[in-house]
C-alpha positions in Angstrom: 247.3 165.8 -100.1 244.7 163.6 -102.1 245.5 160.5 -103.4 243.7 157.3 -104.8 243.4 154.3 -102.6 246.1 151.5 -103.9 245.7 148.2 -104.6 247.2 144.9 -103.0 250.2 145.2 -105.2 251.5 148.3 -103.1 251.0 146.4 -99.8 253.0 143.7 -101.2 255.8 146.1 -102.4 255.6 148.0 -98.7 256.2 144.5 -97.1 259.2 143.3 -99.4 260.8 146.9 -98.9 261.0 146.1 -95.2 261.0 142.5 -95.2 263.2 141.1 -97.8 266.0 141.6 -100.3 265.9 144.6 -102.6 263.5 143.5 -105.6 264.6 144.3 -109.3 264.1 147.6 -110.3 261.9 146.0 -113.1 259.7 144.2 -111.0 259.4 147.1 -108.4 257.8 149.3 -111.3 255.3 146.3 -112.3 254.3 146.2 -108.7 253.8 150.0 -108.7 252.4 150.8 -112.2 248.6 150.1 -112.3 248.4 151.1 -108.6 247.3 154.5 -109.2 246.1 157.3 -111.6 249.5 159.3 -112.3 251.3 156.3 -114.0 248.6 156.2 -116.7 249.3 160.3 -117.2 253.0 159.8 -118.4 254.2 162.0 -115.7 257.1 160.0 -115.5 257.8 159.9 -119.3 257.1 163.7 -119.4 259.6 164.5 -116.3 262.3 162.6 -118.2 261.8 164.0 -121.4 261.9 167.8 -120.1 265.6 167.4 -119.1 267.4 170.1 -121.5 271.4 170.6 -121.8 272.3 173.8 -120.2 269.1 174.3 -118.0 268.4 173.9 -114.5 265.1 172.1 -114.2 264.1 170.8 -110.9 261.3 168.5 -110.8 259.0 168.4 -107.4 256.4 166.0 -106.5 253.4 168.5 -105.7 251.0 165.9 -104.2 247.7 166.5 -106.3 246.5 168.3 -109.3 245.7 171.9 -107.8 242.3 172.9 -107.5 242.9 176.1 -109.4 245.8 178.8 -109.9 243.6 181.7 -109.0 245.0 181.7 -105.5 242.1 183.7 -104.2 239.7 181.1 -104.2 241.9 177.7 -103.0 242.9 176.3 -99.7 245.2 173.6 -99.9 249.0 172.5 -99.6 249.9 172.0 -103.2 248.2 175.4 -104.2 250.2 176.9 -101.5 253.6 175.6 -103.0 252.5 177.1 -106.4 251.3 180.4 -104.9 254.7 180.7 -103.4 256.4 180.5 -106.8 254.0 182.7 -108.9 253.5 185.5 -106.7 254.7 187.6 -104.1 253.2 190.2 -101.7 253.8 193.3 -100.1 256.3 191.4 -97.5 258.2 188.2 -97.7 260.2 186.3 -95.3 263.4 184.5 -95.1 264.2 180.7 -94.0 264.3 181.9 -90.7 260.8 183.5 -90.9 261.8 186.9 -90.2 259.9 189.6 -92.3 261.8 190.8 -95.3 260.6 193.3 -98.1 258.9 191.8 -100.9 257.2 194.4 -103.3 257.0 196.9 -100.5 260.9 198.2 -100.1 260.2 199.5 -96.5 256.7 200.2 -94.6 256.0 202.4 -91.5 253.5 201.1 -88.5 252.1 204.0 -86.6 252.7 204.4 -82.8 249.3 203.0 -81.9 249.8 200.1 -84.1 246.5 200.6 -86.3 247.8 202.3 -89.9 250.3 200.1 -91.7 252.1 202.2 -94.5 254.1 200.3 -97.6 256.0 202.1 -99.9 256.3 199.9 -103.4 259.6 199.5 -105.1 260.0 201.2 -108.6 261.1 198.0 -110.2 258.1 196.0 -109.2 256.6 194.5 -112.4 253.8 191.7 -113.6 255.1 189.1 -115.9 253.9 191.1 -119.0 256.1 194.0 -118.2 253.6 196.2 -116.5 254.1 198.3 -113.2 253.1 196.3 -110.0 250.6 199.4 -108.5 249.3 200.3 -105.2 245.8 200.0 -106.8 246.7 196.6 -108.0 247.0 195.6 -104.3 243.8 197.4 -103.4 241.7 195.6 -106.2 243.0 192.5 -105.3 241.9 193.2 -101.6 238.4 194.3 -102.7 238.0 191.0 -104.7 239.2 188.9 -101.7 236.7 190.2 -99.3 234.0 190.4 -102.1 231.0 188.6 -101.0 230.5 187.3 -104.4 233.8 185.8 -104.6 233.2 183.9 -101.3 236.9 183.5 -100.8 237.5 180.9 -97.8 240.5 183.1 -96.2 238.5 186.3 -96.8 238.7 186.3 -92.9 242.4 186.8 -93.1 241.9 190.7 -94.0 239.0 191.2 -91.5 241.7 193.2 -89.0 241.2 196.1 -91.5 238.8 198.7 -91.0 235.4 197.5 -92.3 236.6 194.4 -94.2 234.4 191.9 -92.4 231.1 194.1 -92.8 232.2 194.5 -96.4 232.2 190.4 -96.8 229.0 189.7 -94.9 227.5 192.6 -97.1 226.8 195.1 -94.1 228.8 197.7 -95.9 228.6 197.7 -99.8 230.7 200.9 -100.2 234.4 199.5 -100.4 235.8 203.1 -100.3 234.7 203.2 -96.4 236.9 200.2 -95.7 240.4 200.9 -94.3 242.5 200.0 -97.9 243.8 203.0 -99.3 246.2 203.9 -102.2 247.1 207.3 -101.6 249.8 207.2 -104.5 250.5 204.6 -107.5 253.5 203.4 -104.7 251.7 203.4 -101.7 249.7 200.9 -100.2 247.8 202.3 -96.5 246.1 200.1 -94.1 244.1 201.1 -91.4 243.1 198.2 -89.0 240.1 197.7 -86.4 242.4 196.9 -83.5 245.7 196.2 -83.2 247.2 192.8 -84.9 250.5 191.8 -83.6 251.1 189.1 -86.4 250.1 190.9 -89.3 253.1 191.3 -91.0 253.7 187.6 -90.8 250.5 187.1 -91.7 250.7 188.9 -94.8 253.0 186.5 -96.2 250.1 184.2 -96.9 248.8 184.1 -100.4 245.4 185.7 -99.4 247.1 189.0 -99.3 249.1 188.7 -102.7 248.0 190.8 -105.7 246.5 189.5 -108.4 246.5 191.1 -112.0 243.2 192.7 -112.1 243.4 193.9 -115.7 244.0 190.6 -116.9 240.9 189.3 -114.8 238.9 192.4 -116.3 240.1 191.0 -119.8 239.2 187.3 -119.4 235.9 187.6 -117.4 234.0 189.5 -114.6 236.3 190.2 -111.4 234.3 188.5 -108.9 233.9 185.2 -110.9 235.3 182.0 -110.1 237.2 179.8 -112.9 237.7 182.3 -115.8 240.4 181.7 -118.5 242.8 183.9 -116.9 244.9 181.3 -115.5 245.5 179.7 -118.7 249.0 179.6 -119.6 248.7 181.8 -122.7 246.7 184.3 -120.3 248.4 184.1 -117.1 250.0 187.4 -115.4 252.2 186.8 -112.3 254.7 189.0 -110.2 257.0 186.2 -108.5 260.2 184.7 -109.4 258.5 182.4 -111.9 255.7 182.8 -114.4 253.6 180.0 -115.8 255.1 178.3 -119.0 252.7 175.4 -119.1 249.9 173.7 -117.5 249.2 170.0 -118.6 246.4 169.1 -116.3 247.2 165.9 -114.3 250.7 165.6 -115.9 252.8 168.7 -114.8 253.3 172.8 -114.1 255.9 174.2 -115.7 257.1 177.4 -113.9 259.8 179.2 -115.8 262.0 182.0 -114.3 260.5 185.1 -114.7 262.8 187.8 -116.5 260.6 190.9 -115.2 261.0 189.8 -111.3 262.6 192.7 -109.3 265.0 190.2 -107.7 265.4 188.0 -110.7 269.4 188.2 -110.2 268.8 185.9 -106.8 266.9 183.4 -108.9 269.4 180.4 -109.8 266.9 177.5 -111.0 265.6 178.0 -114.7 262.2 175.9 -114.7 260.8 173.9 -112.0 258.3 171.1 -112.7 255.5 170.4 -110.3 254.1 166.9 -110.7 250.9 165.9 -109.4 252.1 162.4 -108.2 249.2 161.0 -106.1 250.9 157.8 -104.7 253.7 157.9 -102.1 255.0 154.5 -103.6 255.2 156.0 -107.3 256.9 159.0 -105.9 259.5 157.2 -104.3 260.0 155.2 -107.4 260.4 158.3 -109.4 262.8 159.9 -107.1 264.9 156.9 -107.2 265.1 156.6 -111.0 265.9 160.4 -110.9 262.5 161.6 -112.4 262.2 163.7 -108.9 264.2 165.9 -107.1 262.2 166.4 -104.3 259.1 164.4 -102.8 255.6 165.5 -101.5 256.1 162.7 -98.9 257.9 159.6 -97.9 255.8 156.1 -97.8 255.1 155.2 -94.2 257.0 152.1 -94.6 260.3 153.3 -96.4 260.8 156.3 -94.0 263.2 154.4 -91.4 264.7 152.7 -94.6 265.8 155.8 -96.1 267.1 157.2 -92.8 269.1 154.1 -92.0 270.7 153.5 -95.8 270.3 157.3 -97.4 270.4 159.6 -94.5 271.5 162.2 -97.1 268.5 162.0 -99.4 265.8 162.3 -96.5 264.2 165.2 -94.3 261.9 165.2 -91.4 261.2 168.8 -90.6 258.9 170.3 -87.8 255.6 171.6 -89.3 253.2 173.9 -87.3 250.0 171.7 -88.1 247.3 169.5 -86.8 245.9 166.1 -88.5 242.3 165.8 -87.5 239.2 164.5 -88.4 236.2 166.8 -89.0 232.8 166.1 -87.9 229.6 167.4 -89.5 227.6 168.3 -86.3 224.5 168.6 -88.0 224.3 165.2 -89.3 223.6 162.3 -87.0 225.1 160.7 -85.1 227.3 163.7 -84.6 224.9 166.3 -83.7 225.0 164.4 -80.4 228.2 165.9 -78.6 228.6 162.3 -76.5 228.9 160.7 -79.6 231.8 163.0 -80.8 233.6 163.0 -77.5 233.1 158.8 -77.4 234.9 158.7 -80.6 237.5 161.0 -79.5 238.3 159.4 -76.2 238.6 156.0 -77.9 241.7 156.7 -80.1 245.0 155.5 -79.1 247.0 158.1 -80.3 250.6 156.9 -79.1 250.0 154.0 -80.6 249.2 156.0 -84.0 252.1 157.8 -84.3 254.6 155.2 -83.2 253.1 152.1 -85.1 251.6 153.8 -88.3 252.9 157.5 -89.2 256.4 156.4 -87.9 257.7 160.2 -88.5 258.1 161.6 -84.9 254.6 163.2 -84.8 253.2 164.2 -81.4 249.9 162.9 -80.2 247.1 165.6 -80.2 245.1 166.2 -77.1 244.0 169.6 -77.7 244.0 171.9 -80.9 247.1 174.2 -81.4 250.8 172.9 -81.8 253.0 172.5 -78.6 254.2 175.6 -77.7 253.2 177.7 -80.5 254.8 181.3 -80.3 254.8 180.4 -76.5 251.4 179.1 -75.9 250.8 176.1 -74.2 247.3 175.0 -73.7 245.8 174.0 -69.9 242.7 172.2 -71.5 244.3 168.7 -73.0 241.8 166.1 -72.8 243.1 162.3 -72.2 241.9 159.1 -73.9 239.6 157.4 -71.3 238.0 154.1 -73.0 235.8 153.8 -69.8 234.4 157.1 -70.2 234.1 156.6 -74.1 231.9 153.6 -73.5 229.7 155.4 -71.2 229.2 158.2 -73.2 228.4 156.2 -76.1 225.7 154.1 -73.9 224.3 157.4 -72.8 224.0 158.6 -76.2 221.7 155.5 -77.1 224.5 152.9 -78.4 225.8 150.8 -75.5 228.6 148.7 -76.9 227.7 150.2 -80.3 224.5 148.4 -80.5 222.0 150.5 -82.7 224.8 152.7 -84.2 223.8 153.9 -87.5 225.8 153.6 -90.6 228.8 156.2 -90.6 230.9 157.0 -93.6 234.5 158.5 -92.9 235.7 160.4 -96.2 239.3 161.1 -96.8 241.5 162.4 -99.5 243.0 159.7 -101.7 246.5 159.1 -100.2 248.0 155.9 -99.0 248.8 157.4 -95.6 245.4 158.8 -95.0 243.8 155.6 -96.0 246.3 154.0 -93.8 245.4 156.0 -90.7 241.8 155.8 -91.3 241.8 151.8 -91.4 243.9 152.0 -88.0 241.2 154.2 -86.3 238.4 152.1 -88.2 240.0 149.1 -86.1 240.1 151.0 -82.9 236.2 152.0 -83.0 235.3 148.7 -83.8 237.3 147.0 -81.1 236.9 149.4 -78.1 233.2 150.7 -79.1 231.6 148.0 -81.0 231.2 150.7 -83.6 231.9 150.1 -87.6 232.7 153.2 -89.5 232.8 152.5 -93.3 236.1 154.2 -95.3 235.4 156.1 -98.6 237.8 157.9 -100.7 237.7 160.7 -103.0 240.2 162.9 -105.3 241.6 166.0 -104.3 239.1 168.7 -106.1 235.9 166.2 -105.5 237.1 165.9 -101.8 237.4 169.6 -101.4 233.9 170.4 -102.8 232.4 167.7 -100.6 234.2 169.3 -97.5 232.8 173.1 -98.7 229.3 171.9 -99.1 229.4 169.7 -96.0 228.3 166.6 -97.8 230.0 164.4 -95.7 229.6 162.8 -91.6 233.1 162.3 -90.7 236.0 163.7 -92.7 239.7 163.6 -92.6 241.4 166.9 -92.2 244.8 169.0 -91.5 245.4 172.6 -90.9 248.8 174.2 -91.2 249.3 177.4 -89.5 249.3 180.4 -91.7 251.5 182.2 -89.7 253.4 181.4 -86.5 250.8 182.5 -83.9 247.9 180.4 -82.4 245.3 182.8 -83.5 246.0 180.9 -86.8 244.0 177.9 -85.2 241.6 179.6 -83.2 239.8 181.8 -85.9 239.5 178.8 -87.7 236.2 177.6 -85.9 234.2 180.8 -86.1 230.8 180.4 -86.7 230.3 180.4 -90.3 234.1 181.0 -91.1 235.2 180.3 -94.6 237.2 177.1 -93.3 235.0 176.1 -90.6 232.9 173.3 -92.4 231.7 171.5 -89.4 228.5 173.5 -89.1 229.5 174.0 -85.5 229.3 177.2 -83.9 229.4 178.8 -80.3 228.2 182.4 -79.6 230.5 182.6 -76.4 233.4 181.2 -78.8 233.0 183.7 -81.3 232.7 186.6 -78.7 236.2 185.8 -76.9 237.4 185.4 -80.7 236.3 189.2 -81.4 237.9 190.4 -77.9 241.3 188.3 -78.1 242.9 191.0 -80.0 242.0 193.9 -77.9 244.2 192.3 -75.3 246.7 194.6 -73.9 249.5 191.9 -73.6 250.0 188.9 -75.2 249.8 186.9 -72.2 246.2 188.3 -71.5 245.6 187.4 -75.2 246.8 183.9 -74.6 244.5 183.7 -71.7 241.6 184.5 -73.8 242.6 181.4 -76.1 242.4 179.4 -73.2 239.0 179.7 -72.4 237.8 179.1 -76.3 240.3 175.9 -76.1 238.0 174.6 -73.3 235.1 175.1 -75.5 236.5 173.1 -78.1 237.8 170.3 -75.7 234.1 170.2 -74.4 232.5 170.5 -77.6 234.8 168.5 -79.6 233.5 169.7 -83.3 237.0 168.0 -84.5 238.9 165.3 -83.5 242.4 166.0 -83.1 244.9 163.3 -83.9 248.2 164.2 -83.8 250.6 167.2 -84.6 252.7 167.1 -87.6 256.0 166.9 -89.0 256.9 167.0 -92.5 259.1 164.2 -94.2 260.3 164.4 -97.9 262.8 162.9 -99.9 265.2 165.4 -101.3 267.9 164.8 -103.7 271.6 165.8 -102.9 271.8 167.8 -106.0 269.3 170.4 -104.5 271.2 173.2 -102.7 269.2 175.9 -100.6 266.2 174.2 -100.2 265.4 175.8 -96.8 261.7 175.0 -95.3 259.9 176.5 -92.6 257.8 175.0 -89.8 255.1 176.7 -92.2 256.3 174.9 -95.4 256.9 178.4 -96.8 259.9 178.6 -98.9 261.4 180.6 -101.5 262.5 179.2 -104.8 265.3 182.0 -105.1 267.0 180.7 -102.4 267.5 177.4 -104.1 269.9 175.8 -106.4 270.7 172.7 -108.4 274.0 171.3 -109.0 274.6 169.3 -112.6 
């Protein structure tokens, strides 16, 4: 996600790749190197050196150095890819998003939809050979909702009785929650209200178990950034385990001999490379140093679609690209300013001339027709109204508008989009916005401490249901970093799951969507697609609109 801004050399390379004859490879390499951080880390050299005869080694561009490998304290897409590699929850999903057994071989749901009972398979093991037990899950859930940990995704478990109160310190006795382990192979969850999407939501890493015994060995359970995530200490229960972690160079995942479905796993090792520049990734792909990229350079997608259609894929992606306002910092404490900036953006031009991957302009806050939900409260770009609102806020034609900084994580695509909006706002409103980029970990810290005025952001559904987008904006929610809140919005969110039918629940979401459109705590820009380069040697790599995939379905041809 986060990348460093690129120099003029990249602009030259992008321009020449579209308008001129093919450059010699040596010149291409010269133009790209020196443009970003990763070429100095030796990522390409280490990738090439990792090829071992007789082994299937897949090299995957993972976008950025992960924030952490403790998957209860992370929130990003690069971390999501790694969580799916190293861990597995009670349930899993197949490539068609059907719920399938994971660590639980079967389960029952009570007739009232309030009690879920999961039965663990006898051969589920941690990578150190210890059995995966029900108590491992229960203690992991306890840690996840612990106030001391402060996990951003704690709310994912709040459908269970007492979980929200425990997180908020209103309940201090964990035994009074709805998380139970009647025996070593049975996990029981008692819900406070029916949650029709619960099984799908449980494929999110917020529900994965962690090796609590290992966490205790290397530090307090509720502490962050303890040595348990180092390769020599790391214990996992998924199809792969951590073999090597060389920060800013690569993470090596090796096939786990203890995984219950190990016979289905075909690739011996996966090397995750934190390549932060799309042009560098593309060069590494062409020279065989990557099998799969994190993305495709904006200016090269059409070239690949025309000349190498077998090496490029553009998939549906249930997510929204938006800008987040800090509503407690001027001038964005004024809703008129927030709405003015939102109404002055030409989203059609943005997706047709800048992003170029078939994205859809966003005039509301949920991807179109997500699980049958369609918003009735989309707004309309209106430059006349935008100018009126800005003048009413005290900034006619942008006069007197204060200094504003737009923060984005380091990635060429984010910079290009930010520059396009910067020009639109200057031309349409007379407003000058300064652009500022930070690397992934620093950017995340700025986000979670609300140390920004306006910030680039994105949200991918954690499960295929509109609720995944609406619970994001609850007052004080772990991922609501706008400082915005609405008592009425919170009330509607609490009552939505009490609705007797899906249609009635969706009507509650319509009311919530109207509040978001009126208040505009974030500025929606477009709904994602996901474009990446994939070598024809990669077989069975099937992604979903959530970008979930199990590596055990994938293979690598010689």
